[in-house]
Every structure is written in C-alpha cells, then in structure tokens.
C-alpha positions in Angstrom: 69.0 -8.1 3.5 68.5 -9.0 -0.1 69.3 -12.6 -0.9 71.1 -13.5 -4.1 71.0 -16.6 -6.3 74.7 -16.5 -6.9 76.5 -19.1 -4.8 79.4 -16.6 -4.1 79.9 -12.9 -4.5 83.5 -13.2 -5.7 85.3 -14.8 -8.6 89.0 -15.7 -9.4 90.2 -13.7 -12.4 92.7 -15.1 -14.9 96.3 -15.0 -13.7 99.2 -15.5 -16.0 99.1 -18.6 -18.2 99.5 -21.3 -15.6 98.3 -19.9 -12.3 94.6 -20.4 -13.0 94.9 -22.9 -15.8 93.3 -25.6 -13.8 91.4 -23.6 -11.2 88.0 -24.9 -12.3 89.1 -28.4 -11.4 90.2 -27.1 -8.0 87.3 -24.8 -7.0 84.3 -25.1 -9.4 82.6 -27.8 -7.3 82.1 -25.2 -4.5 80.3 -22.9 -6.9 83.3 -20.6 -7.4 83.7 -19.0 -10.9 87.3 -18.9 -12.2 89.0 -17.9 -15.5 91.7 -19.7 -17.4 93.9 -18.3 -20.1 93.6 -20.1 -23.5 96.6 -18.4 -25.1 99.1 -21.3 -24.6 97.9 -24.3 -26.4 101.2 -26.1 -25.7 100.5 -25.8 -21.9 96.9 -26.7 -22.5 97.8 -29.9 -24.3 100.1 -30.9 -21.4 97.3 -30.2 -18.9 94.8 -32.3 -20.9 97.3 -35.2 -20.8 97.8 -34.7 -17.0 94.2 -34.5 -16.0 92.9 -37.2 -18.4 95.4 -39.5 -16.7 94.5 -38.3 -13.2 90.7 -38.7 -13.6 90.9 -41.8 -15.9 89.5 -40.2 -19.1 90.7 -41.2 -22.5 93.5 -39.1 -24.1 94.7 -38.8 -27.6 97.5 -36.3 -28.3 96.8 -33.4 -30.8 100.1 -32.6 -32.3 101.1 -29.4 -34.2 100.8 -31.5 -37.4 97.0 -31.7 -37.0 95.1 -29.1 -39.0 93.7 -26.4 -36.8 95.5 -28.0 -33.8 95.4 -24.9 -31.7 91.6 -24.7 -31.6 91.2 -28.4 -31.3 93.6 -28.5 -28.3 91.6 -25.8 -26.5 88.3 -27.5 -27.3 89.6 -30.9 -26.0 90.8 -29.4 -22.7 87.6 -27.4 -22.1 85.6 -30.5 -22.8 87.7 -32.5 -20.3 87.4 -29.7 -17.7 83.6 -29.8 -18.2 83.4 -33.5 -17.5 85.8 -33.4 -14.5 84.0 -30.4 -13.0 80.6 -32.1 -13.4 82.0 -35.3 -11.9 83.5 -33.5 -8.9 80.4 -31.3 -8.4 78.0 -34.3 -8.4 80.3 -36.1 -5.9 80.4 -33.1 -3.7 76.6 -32.7 -3.7 76.3 -36.3 -2.7 78.6 -35.7 0.3 76.6 -32.6 1.3 73.4 -34.8 1.4 75.0 -37.7 3.2 77.4 -36.0 5.6 76.1 -33.4 8.0 79.6 -32.2 9.0 80.4 -31.6 5.3 77.2 -29.7 4.9 77.9 -27.5 7.9 81.5 -26.7 6.6 80.0 -25.8 3.3 77.4 -23.5 4.8 80.3 -21.8 6.7 82.0 -20.6 3.5 78.9 -19.2 1.9 78.2 -15.4 2.1 75.4 -14.2 4.3 73.6 -12.9 1.2 73.4 -16.3 -0.4 69.9 -17.7 -0.9 71.4 -21.2 -1.0 72.9 -20.6 2.5 69.5 -19.4 3.8 67.7 -22.5 2.4 70.4 -24.9 3.8 70.4 -23.4 7.2 66.6 -23.6 7.3 66.8 -27.4 6.7 69.4 -27.8 9.4 67.6 -25.8 12.0 64.3 -27.5 11.3 65.8 -30.7 12.6 64.0 -32.8 10.0 67.1 -34.1 8.3 65.1 -34.7 5.2 67.5 -35.9 2.5 65.0 -35.4 -0.3 64.4 -31.8 0.7 68.1 -31.2 0.9 68.6 -32.7 -2.6 65.8 -30.5 -4.0 67.4 -27.4 -2.6 70.8 -28.3 -3.9 69.4 -29.2 -7.3 67.6 -25.9 -7.5 70.0 -23.4 -5.9 73.5 -24.9 -6.3 75.4 -24.8 -9.6 79.1 -25.4 -10.3 81.4 -22.5 -10.8 81.8 -21.3 -14.4 84.7 -22.5 -16.5 85.4 -19.1 -18.1 88.2 -18.3 -20.5 90.3 -15.2 -21.2 91.6 -14.0 -24.6 93.9 -11.1 -24.8 92.7 -9.3 -27.9 96.2 -8.0 -28.7 97.7 -11.5 -28.9 96.3 -12.4 -32.4 99.5 -13.3 -34.2 99.4 -14.2 -37.9 100.4 -17.8 -38.6 102.3 -19.2 -41.6 103.0 -22.6 -43.2 106.2 -22.5 -45.4 106.3 -18.7 -45.5 102.6 -18.6 -46.7 100.3 -16.7 -44.5 97.2 -18.6 -43.3 93.7 -17.1 -43.4 92.9 -14.7 -40.5 90.7 -17.3 -38.8 93.9 -19.2 -38.0 95.4 -16.2 -36.2 96.0 -17.1 -32.5 93.1 -15.2 -30.9 90.7 -16.3 -33.6 91.7 -20.0 -33.2 91.4 -19.7 -29.4 87.9 -18.2 -29.8 86.9 -21.1 -32.1 88.3 -23.6 -29.7 86.2 -22.1 -26.9 83.0 -22.0 -29.0 83.3 -25.6 -30.1 83.6 -26.8 -26.5 80.7 -28.2 -24.4 81.1 -25.6 -21.7 78.2 -23.2 -21.0 80.4 -20.3 -19.9 81.9 -17.0 -20.9 84.8 -15.6 -22.8 86.5 -12.6 -21.3 88.1 -10.2 -23.8 90.9 -8.1 -22.3 93.5 -5.6 -23.5 91.2 -3.5 -25.6 89.1 -3.7 -28.7 89.9 -6.0 -31.7 87.2 -5.2 -34.3 88.3 -8.1 -36.6 88.1 -10.6 -33.7 84.8 -9.2 -32.5 83.4 -9.5 -36.0 84.4 -13.1 -36.2 82.0 -13.8 -33.3 79.1 -13.1 -35.6 79.8 -16.4 -37.4 79.0 -18.5 -34.2 75.4 -19.3 -33.2 76.5 -19.9 -29.7 76.7 -16.2 -29.0 73.1 -15.5 -30.1 70.2 -15.8 -27.7 67.7 -18.7 -28.0 63.9 -18.4 -27.9 64.1 -18.1 -24.1 66.7 -15.3 -24.3 69.4 -17.6 -23.0 73.0 -17.9 -24.3 75.1 -21.0 -24.8 78.3 -18.8 -24.7 78.4 -15.4 -23.1 80.6 -12.4 -23.7 82.4 -10.5 -21.0 84.5 -7.4 -21.6 87.3 -6.3 -19.3 87.2 -2.5 -19.4 88.9 0.5 -17.7 86.1 3.1 -17.9 82.4 3.7 -18.9 83.2 5.2 -22.3 85.1 2.1 -23.4 82.2 -0.1 -22.2 79.7 2.0 -24.2 81.7 2.0 -27.4 82.6 -1.7 -27.3 79.1 -2.8 -26.2 77.3 -0.9 -28.9 79.8 -2.1 -31.5 79.0 -5.7 -30.6 75.2 -4.9 -30.2 75.1 -3.7 -33.8 76.2 -7.3 -34.8 73.5 -8.9 -32.6 76.0 -9.7 -29.9 75.2 -9.0 -26.2 77.8 -8.2 -23.6 76.6 -10.1 -20.5 79.2 -8.5 -18.1 81.5 -5.6 -17.9 84.5 -6.5 -15.7 86.1 -3.2 -14.5 89.7 -3.5 -13.5 91.9 -1.0 -11.8 94.4 0.4 -14.3 97.4 0.0 -12.0 96.4 -1.8 -8.8 96.2 -5.1 -10.6 98.4 -8.1 -11.5 100.1 -8.6 -14.9 99.7 -6.2 -17.7 98.6 -2.8 -16.4 96.6 -0.5 -18.7 96.7 2.9 -16.9 93.9 5.4 -17.5 94.6 9.1 -18.0 94.3 9.6 -14.2 90.7 8.3 -13.9 90.4 6.5 -10.6 88.4 3.4 -9.8 85.9 5.0 -7.4 84.7 7.7 -9.9 84.7 5.1 -12.7 82.4 2.8 -10.6 80.2 5.7 -9.7 79.6 6.4 -13.4 78.8 2.8 -14.1 76.3 2.8 -11.1 74.6 6.0 -12.3 74.5 5.1 -16.0 74.0 1.4 -15.9 70.5 1.6 -17.4 71.9 3.9 -20.2 74.4 1.1 -21.0 71.6 -1.5 -21.2 69.1 0.5 -23.2 71.6 1.8 -25.7 72.9 -1.6 -26.5 69.4 -3.3 -26.4 68.0 -1.1 -29.1 70.9 -1.9 -31.4 70.9 -5.5 -30.4 67.3 -6.2 -31.3 67.6 -4.4 -34.6 70.5 -6.5 -35.6 68.8 -9.8 -34.5 65.7 -8.9 -36.5 67.8 -8.2 -39.6 69.5 -11.6 -39.2 66.2 -13.4 -38.6 67.4 -14.5 -35.1 65.3 -14.9 -32.0 64.7 -11.5 -30.5 64.3 -11.1 -26.7 61.4 -9.0 -25.5 63.4 -7.7 -22.5 67.1 -6.9 -22.2 69.2 -9.9 -21.2 71.1 -9.8 -17.9 74.0 -7.4 -17.8 76.3 -7.6 -14.9 78.9 -5.1 -13.6 81.8 -6.6 -11.7 85.1 -5.1 -10.4 88.6 -6.4 -9.6 92.0 -5.0 -8.7 93.6 -4.5 -5.3 90.7 -5.7 -3.1 92.0 -7.2 0.2 89.6 -6.9 3.0 86.0 -8.0 3.7 85.1 -4.3 4.4 86.3 -3.3 0.9 84.6 -6.3 -0.7 81.2 -5.4 1.0 81.6 -1.7 0.2 82.0 -2.5 -3.5 78.9 -4.7 -3.4 76.7 -2.3 -1.4 77.7 1.2 -2.4 78.6 0.6 -6.1 76.0 -2.2 -6.5 78.4 -4.4 -8.4 77.3 -8.0 -8.9 80.6 -9.6 -7.9 84.2 -8.8 -6.9 87.3 -10.4 -8.4 90.0 -11.5 -6.0 93.3 -12.3 -7.8 96.7 -12.0 -6.2 95.7 -13.3 -2.7 94.7 -16.6 -4.3 98.3 -17.2 -5.4 98.8 -18.2 -1.8 96.0 -20.7 -1.9 97.3 -24.1 -3.2 93.8 -25.5 -3.4 92.8 -22.8 -5.9 95.9 -21.9 -8.1 98.8 -23.7 -9.7 102.0 -22.2 -8.3 105.3 -23.9 -7.5 106.6 -23.9 -3.9 109.6 -21.6 -4.6 107.5 -19.0 -6.2 104.7 -19.2 -3.6 107.4 -18.6 -0.9 108.7 -15.6 -2.8 105.2 -14.2 -3.0 104.5 -14.8 0.7 107.6 -12.9 1.7 107.1 -10.0 -0.7 107.1 -6.5 0.7 105.9 -3.3 -1.0 109.4 -2.5 -2.4 109.6 -6.0 -4.0 106.5 -5.5 -6.1 107.0 -3.2 -9.1 105.7 -2.1 -12.5 108.2 -3.4 -14.9 109.0 -3.2 -18.6 109.7 -6.9 -19.1 106.7 -7.6 -21.3 107.4 -8.1 -25.0 104.0 -6.4 -25.7 105.5 -3.1 -24.6 102.8 -2.7 -21.9 103.8 -2.1 -18.3 103.7 -5.4 -16.4 103.3 -5.8 -12.6 105.7 -8.4 -11.2 108.1 -9.1 -8.3 111.8 -9.0 -7.8 113.8 -12.1 -7.3 112.0 -14.6 -9.6 113.9 -17.5 -11.1 113.3 -16.0 -14.5 115.3 -12.9 -13.4 118.2 -15.2 -12.4 118.4 -17.0 -15.7 117.9 -13.9 -17.7 120.7 -12.1 -15.8 123.0 -15.0 -16.4 122.4 -14.9 -20.2 123.0 -11.1 -20.3 126.2 -11.4 -18.3 127.5 -14.1 -20.7 126.7 -12.0 -23.7 123.9 -14.2 -24.8 120.8 -12.2 -24.0 117.4 -13.2 -25.2 115.1 -16.3 -25.3 115.2 -19.2 -27.8 111.5 -18.3 -28.3 110.1 -21.8 -28.6 106.4 -20.9 -28.5 106.3 -17.6 -30.4 102.9 -16.4 -29.1 104.2 -12.9 -28.6 106.1 -12.8 -31.9 104.2 -9.7 -32.9 107.0 -7.3 -34.0 107.2 -6.9 -37.8 110.3 -4.9 -37.6 112.6 -7.5 -39.0 110.4 -10.1 -40.8 106.8 -10.5 -42.0 106.2 -13.6 -39.8 106.9 -11.5 -36.8 109.5 -11.8 -34.0 109.3 -11.5 -30.2 111.3 -8.6 -28.6 112.3 -11.1 -25.9 113.9 -13.5 -28.4 117.6 -13.8 -28.9 117.4 -13.2 -32.7 115.5 -10.0 -32.2 117.8 -8.8 -29.4 120.9 -9.7 -31.3 119.8 -7.4 -34.2 118.9 -4.6 -31.8 122.2 -4.8 -29.9 124.1 -4.9 -33.2 122.4 -1.7 -34.3 123.2 -0.1 -30.9 126.8 -1.1 -31.1 127.1 0.6 -34.5 126.3 4.0 -32.9 128.0 3.4 -29.6 130.8 5.9 -30.2 128.2 8.6 -31.0 126.2 8.4 -27.8 127.0 8.8 -24.1 127.7 5.8 -21.8 124.4 6.6 -19.9 122.4 6.6 -23.1 124.0 3.4 -24.3 123.4 1.6 -20.9 119.8 2.7 -20.9 119.2 1.5 -24.5 121.0 -1.8 -23.8 118.8 -2.4 -20.7 115.6 -1.5 -22.7 116.5 -4.2 -25.2 117.6 -7.0 -22.8 115.1 -6.6 -19.9 112.3 -8.3 -21.9 111.3 -11.7 -20.5 110.0 -14.7 -22.3 106.5 -14.6 -20.8 105.2 -17.5 -22.9 107.5 -19.9 -21.1 108.0 -18.0 -17.8 104.3 -17.6 -17.1 103.6 -21.3 -17.9 106.4 -23.0 -16.0 104.8 -22.8 -12.5 102.3 -25.6 -13.5 105.0 -27.8 -14.9 106.9 -27.5 -11.6 103.9 -27.9 -9.3 102.5 -30.9 -11.2 105.8 -32.6 -12.0 105.4 -32.1 -15.8 108.9 -32.1 -17.5 110.2 -28.8 -18.8 112.2 -29.0 -22.0 114.5 -26.5 -23.7 116.3 -23.4 -22.5 116.0 -22.6 -18.8 113.6 -19.7 -18.3 112.5 -20.1 -14.7 109.2 -18.7 -13.5 107.7 -15.2 -14.2 104.9 -14.4 -11.8 102.5 -11.4 -12.1 101.1 -10.4 -8.7 99.5 -7.0 -8.1 100.8 -4.5 -5.5 98.2 -6.0 -3.1 100.4 -9.1 -2.7 102.5 -7.2 -0.2 99.8 -7.4 2.4 99.3 -11.2 2.3 102.2 -13.1 3.9 101.4 -16.8 4.2 100.0 -19.8 2.5 96.3 -20.3 3.5 93.6 -22.8 2.9 90.7 -22.2 0.5 88.3 -22.2 3.4 90.3 -19.5 5.3 90.6 -17.3 2.3 86.8 -17.5 1.6 86.0 -16.7 5.2 88.5 -13.8 5.0 86.6 -12.4 2.0 83.3 -12.6 3.8 84.6 -11.1 7.1 84.3 -14.3 9.1 88.0 -14.7 9.8 91.0 -12.3 9.5 93.9 -14.1 7.9 96.2 -11.1 8.1 96.8 -8.1 10.4 96.0 -5.4 7.9 96.6 -2.5 10.3 99.4 -1.1 8.1 97.7 -1.9 4.8 96.4 1.2 2.9 92.8 1.3 1.7 92.5 -0.1 -1.8 91.4 3.3 -3.2 94.3 5.1 -1.5 96.7 2.5 -2.8 95.5 3.0 -6.4 95.7 6.8 -6.0 99.3 6.5 -4.7 100.2 4.2 -7.6 98.9 6.7 -10.1 100.8 9.6 -8.5 104.0 7.5 -8.6 103.2 6.6 -12.2 102.9 10.3 -13.2 106.0 11.2 -11.2 108.1 8.5 -12.9 106.9 9.6 -16.4 108.0 13.2 -15.6 111.4 12.1 -14.2 112.1 9.7 -17.1 111.2 12.1 -19.9 114.3 13.0 -22.0 112.5 16.0 -23.4 109.2 17.6 -22.5 107.0 19.0 -25.3 104.0 21.3 -24.9 101.8 18.3 -25.9 103.3 16.2 -23.1 102.7 19.0 -20.6 99.1 19.3 -21.7 98.6 15.5 -21.3 100.2 15.5 -17.8 98.1 18.5 -16.7 94.9 16.6 -17.7 96.2 13.5 -15.8 96.9 15.6 -12.7 93.4 17.3 -13.0 91.7 13.9 -13.2 93.6 12.7 -10.1 92.7 15.9 -8.1 89.0 15.4 -9.2 89.3 11.8 -7.9 90.6 13.1 -4.6 87.7 15.5 -4.2 85.3 12.6 -5.0 86.8 10.3 -2.4 86.6 13.1 0.3 82.9 13.5 -0.4 82.0 9.8 -0.6 83.8 8.8 2.6 82.6 11.8 4.5 79.0 11.0 3.9 79.3 7.2 4.0 79.6 5.1 7.1 82.1 2.7 5.5 85.6 2.4 6.8 84.7 4.1 10.1 87.7 2.8 12.0 90.2 4.0 9.5 88.6 7.4 8.4 91.3 9.5 10.1 94.0 7.4 8.5 92.2 7.8 5.2 92.0 11.6 5.5 95.7 11.9 6.4 96.8 9.7 3.5 94.6 11.7 1.1 96.0 15.0 2.3 99.6 13.8 2.0 99.0 12.6 -1.6 97.1 15.8 -2.5 100.0 18.0 -1.3 102.6 15.9 -3.3 100.4 16.0 -6.4 99.8 19.8 -6.1 103.6 20.3 -6.0 104.2 18.5 -9.3 105.2 21.0 -12.0 105.6 20.4 -15.7 108.0 22.6 -17.7 108.6 22.4 -21.4 112.2 21.6 -22.4 111.6 21.9 -26.1 109.3 23.7 -28.5 
C-alpha cells in the first residue's frame, strides 16, 4: 500500500451559501478540507459577529457605508476563521498528546493509506508512550484542514452608487476575490460555473497567486471543470498569465447538488479516464506557458512543475465507490457533499430542513428551474421556501422583495440589473403576459406564468439555514429555506455523527443499507437519459439542428455505456453487484436505443 501525506482522502465541497459557511470551524481541526461560499457578504458579516462573540475575539461591524465593504467583510471573516481554526487545531493536538483515548479515536477515523495513521499506530504499539515523539509526529505530519473558498464566476454583478457604475474591480466576484487574497489564510479559491476571462485576468494583479523562490504559493487556484477540454483551455489561459492551476475538481454534470451544468452526454467515467491518461499532457502544456509568462514578468520561475491535483465529486455514496475512484482513476481526493448535510458537526442546517433531507426519497429530489441564473438546479420538494413562494403566488403577489440583489444580473429592464426572482421583475413579465393572454391558449399561458413565478430567491433562501440553526434573527420578507442536495441524498436517511460518516467513507462502518442504491455511475447515466428524454418531450418544435444535437448527445451516452461495460468486466471492483450493474446498463441501453428524434419544422 502506498502511504499518503494527506490527512484525509475526502473533502467537503461548497454547498449553498450557508450549509458550509462555517464548516472549517467545525471540521478543520481534524485535518478535513472544506469549502465556503464567499458570495453573500451579508451572511458573512453576521457569521463574523457570531463567531467573534463565541470565541471571544474582537469585532467591529463593517457596514455597507464603508468603502469596499464587500471585500473587507470577506477578509475579516476569513481572518477570524484562520485564528479560530488554528486555536482549535492546537487545542486538539494537545488533547491527542495528553489523552490516549482521544488519540485512539482519532486514529480510528484516519484512512488506512494515511502516513499519519501509520506513524501514530507505530507509537501506540511500541508501548513507549513518548509524548515528545508523539508531538514530533503530529507537528510533522498533521495539518489543519484548508479554509478554501468558492466563487461562482457567473455571479459578477456590476455595482452602482447613485446610478453611476463603479469600476469593474468592485463587481461582486472581483471584490470577493480581493477579499480572499487580502486574508491571512494559506488556502485555495475554487472557481466554478465556467470561465470568466475578465476575472481570471484580475488575478494577475495579486502576488499571492505567483510562486515564491521555493515554488510555493500563498494562495492556490482550483478550477471546477466538467471535462478535459475545459481544463486544458482554462489552464493554458491562466498559465499564459503566469498563473498555475493547482487542482482540477471534476464534478458530475447532473449527479450533483445545486446548479447542474450538464455535459453533451459525456459521462463521468470516460471523463476521468481521459484525465488519467492525459494528466501529464495537462501539466506539461501549462508548465511551458507558465514558465514563459513568469520569465517575462521577472517572477521566480520553478525548475519543475508545481503540484497539480485531480479530484472528483458528485454522487459518491459508498466506501467501495470512494476507493475505486482513488485506485482506478488515480484521483487525489474525492468530494463528499450531500451526505454531510445530515452531519450537524460538519454543516449548518436547521432541524426542519435536516429532517426533510433525511426523509427524502428518489421522487422528492428533482432538477428544477427555480434558479434566477437560468441554470437547472437540484433541489427537493417540500421546502419552507416552496411554502412561502406558493402563498405569494396564490395571493397575486409573486416574487421576492430582493433585499440582497446578488443575482440581479438581468439587464432586460434596467442597466443596474434585476433578479428574475424579484417582484418588480415578475410584475413586468406578468403584465406583458397578460397583454397577450387572449391571443394564446390556456396551456401556453399557464406554462409561461409558471416559468415566470417559479424562480426562488436563492440569496435569502440558501442563507437562512444558518440563521435558524445558530439563532441569528431573520429580517424582512419570509423566504424560508432553499436547500440544494444532489440525487444521492435519497440514499441517506438519518442524522449521523462526524465519526460515523468518516468511517462510512473509509469502509469501517456502514451507516446505511445501500442494497437498493444504484451505483454512482449507473445513477448518473440514468439521470442523463432522463434529462435527454425530458428535453425531447418538452420541445415545442424540433429543428434539424436540435435533432443533430440530440443525436450527438445519444451517441456520447452509448459510447459511455460501452466504456462502462469494458471497465467493469475487466476490473475486480463492485464484484458483489456486477450482475445488478449489467442488468441496469442493459435496461438503460434499450430505453436509450428506442429514443427517436423527428423534425417538426424546417
């Protein structure tokens, strides 16, 4: 067995605005990496006040009247997290040295491949009980989990003061990036939702993203990508600016939580295979451009390529799947998201929402159109947000008061932008719809009305869980909670401890009877077939161009099926469920083969 320096082989990805907003405080002392969203500076300011009070740190409010308040709020919160995590980590290390029971419990949650676990077990079995040796091992091999941050590149709203547009550096994503860079954390920023050349170019102005003389980075760049081509294009774009991508985080297009960016039928397995086979191409292509750019900028130039990690997330639910991803695809770590929504020690979720998630069945989890971004959004039926939204629609007052405006990105009605979930935007849309009501059928009217009013206020809904869990007052219009689990949530049915979840990940304890749970690759394939089927069924008219697109989509899925048949036939993984796997593949393949696309217009 190859031993690894990483404390753990999993990380907790960003979830919503609130669900992982304080995860580093909860889990970083155990060496677990987690990701927080830095989109909502209002929530961040409230969290700074809460945790400054809880851990007895000084706090001074940063109001919206302060210049560059968004960036300063983010910096302030990250600095506080850095202090609190260090404080908790050092206290935990002391406990490990002083209390044998605590040390044994910690060893029990470490993966078998952990070099730290190997060293600690050696000390215990030697019987020496040498505290100095123990301290030396912990100091050398044990580090706190990283306080990583996520920025959705699409959420880069222009900002104004008295109708005058501010410079681009005050756009939301730009300010968030600046807030991260100015913090004391030695961690990574994850860019998700695609490429933003203007934002990527802004990174050039920060020394923290360039390597020092030892080839080390103060701040690292992680890109969340859907395929190899995207990774190569974005990585080379940044390398030409002297910026190195330290990790590509591959996420399933549909078998994930929150916003879902479906591929053109390319499945996770074949995508990971390409990354495995072309990893060195990715490194060398970027390194040549990277060193040229650094030389031209008179920066320190590494003699060897910096570390480049490949990680994956989306729909993982068993230790067998986790280990297969590590072993067969040789990824560096695996992201576990939705299952951690049922772990109070790791995520910030109110009790009502946690119960809703625990009781969720497959039919309760669905790909919705509630996001104002116009991107499909994985969520669950029966949220408190659904309740309040339905009440407003029934009373003829659809739409949100839009207090935060982070998603006010539509320029349809005004230059400053408006959110499609806002009451003002929806009122105008409904007024326009009413004007043509007599010229369209009742079915068309109902569909258009639903399309307008189904949008949810994600800015408030995705933040409210922390307010409710931590007892922070909620002001303004009642929005309830929006939660964004992936389809994998259906197979986790109860609240669990952090220890039990970690042991489940590493195959030391089964927290669920997963006999009826589909393999993660089969589940994703099924989701893609359903996605294609729905697109066909919902199309009002089918053009030759659309048929061509669907044919390509179908061909990619069939190629993916052929790939899975080959991989799982020659591989010893999933031995106990191979027959089940074959039957599921065959059923999906038959359904997919029967799909036909006929043009309805020229």
